[in-house]
N, C-alpha and C positions, 0 to 999 in steps of 0.2 A: 604454638598456636597456629591454626590453619590459615592459609592465605584467604583474604576476603574475596569471595566470588563476585561481589558487587563492586566492580572496578570503577564506577563513577563516584565513589566516595573515598576520600583519603583516610589516613590513619586516625584523624581526629573526627571523622564522620561528616566532613564538609564535601559538598558536591564539587567535582572538578572534571575537566575534560581529560580523558585518558591520553597519556603520551604513547603514540603508536610509532614513533620515529625509529625504533629498533626493530620493528616487525618487517619481515620481507614483503615485497610487493608480490601478490599472487592473484590469480584469476578468481573472482568471487561472483556468485550468483545468488539471488533470492527470489522466491515467488510467494506472493501472498494472495489470499482470496477473501472476498466479502460478498454479501448478498444484500439486496434491497427488496423487501417484500412490499407488495402493493395490491390494490384491487385489480381484478381481472380487466376491468374497463380501462384502467390506467395503463396496464401493460399493452393492451390493444392500441391505445392512443400512441404510445411510443413506437411500437413495432409497425404500425400503419403509417407512421410519419405525420400524424395529425396534431402534434403538440404545438401550441401557439408560439412557443419560443424557438422552434426549429428542430434541428437534428439532435435529439437528446443524446443518443449514443455517441455520435461524432464529437459533440462538445464534451461529454464526460470522458472520452478517450483522451482528448487534448488536455483536459484539466488534470487527469491522472499523470500524464507525462510531465506536465509542468510542475505538479506537486512533487514528484520524485526528484526533480532537479532542484527544488527549493527546500528540501527536507532540513538541511542544516540551518536554514533561516527560521524554521518553525520549531524544531526540537532543540532545546538549548545546548545539550552536550554532544550532539552529533557533529562529526567531522564533515566539512565540505569534501565531496568526492568527485573524481573525474568519471562520471557515468558514461559508459560506452554503449549501453542499450537500455531502452525502456519499451516494453511491449505490453499493451493493455488489451485484454479480451473481455468483451461484454456479451454475455449469452442470455437471451431471453429464455425463461423457463416457466412455462405455464403451470407446472406442478407446485411452484412456490405460492402463488404466482409472483414473478418478479424477475430481476436481472442478477445473474451471477457475474461477479467482476474478478478477474485475475490479472495481476501485474507481475511481470518478470523484469528484474533489473540486474544489469551486469556492470562490473567494473574490474579494472586491474588496479588493486590498491592495497593499503595496509590495514584496512578494516572493512567489515562486511556491509552489505546493502539491504539488510533486513528492514531497517526503519524506512528506507526509501520505498521498498515494495509495499509495506504497510500503509505508508502515507499516501501512496498512489491510489490504492483501492479505496481508502477512506475518503479522499477528496473526489474521486470519481463517483462514489455513492452519494456524497453530499451534493454534487453537481446534478445528478439525476433528481434528487429530492428537490433542489431549487428550481429546476426547469419544469416540474409538473406539480409542485405543491399547491398550485391554484385549484387543481382538480382532485387532489388526494393528500390531505394533511396527515392522514393516519399511516403513511408509509413507515416502515421500520427497517433500519440498517442493522444487519445481524451477521453473526458468524465470521467476524473479521479475525483472521489468523494467518500465521506464517505456515506455509505448507512445504517449503523447501528452502534450504540454505546449504551452500557448499563453498568450500575454500577456507583458507586460513587455518590457524592452529587447532580450532575445535572440529574441523572436518565437516562431514556431511550430516545434515539433520533432515529427516522427512517426517511430517506429521502422520499420525495413524489415520487411515481412511475413515 
């Protein structure tokens, strides 16, 4: 019988935290992307710095960094990791209209940081929503995905463009 690729389940089908103690410590990186669509007026409010709650992109950047560091507290089977870098890029894009969010997370560890990058972009998007929801409740968080992962046994993954 083939090995179960869903490593978060034991032989009896119960969820468990994967034992990574035998894995070597390697450099690992992951980048995730999300977008938040909004009305053109909402985007202008953000980019012009007119949001009532303050610097929307600055607060979203901090929220994304904090979220990456707290991923193991939020996702039940994630390992706490010694994160060595979190970078959040927030790019206004009038063609959406909205904000493109990218998070890159690095560690030297025994397991990857994909979940940390995905959590970072998700929380950054939710923070943007929270900060301007008073003027645009119809915003939509979309296109959340892993775009790069490198390191560890499975090697490199890059999403198709």
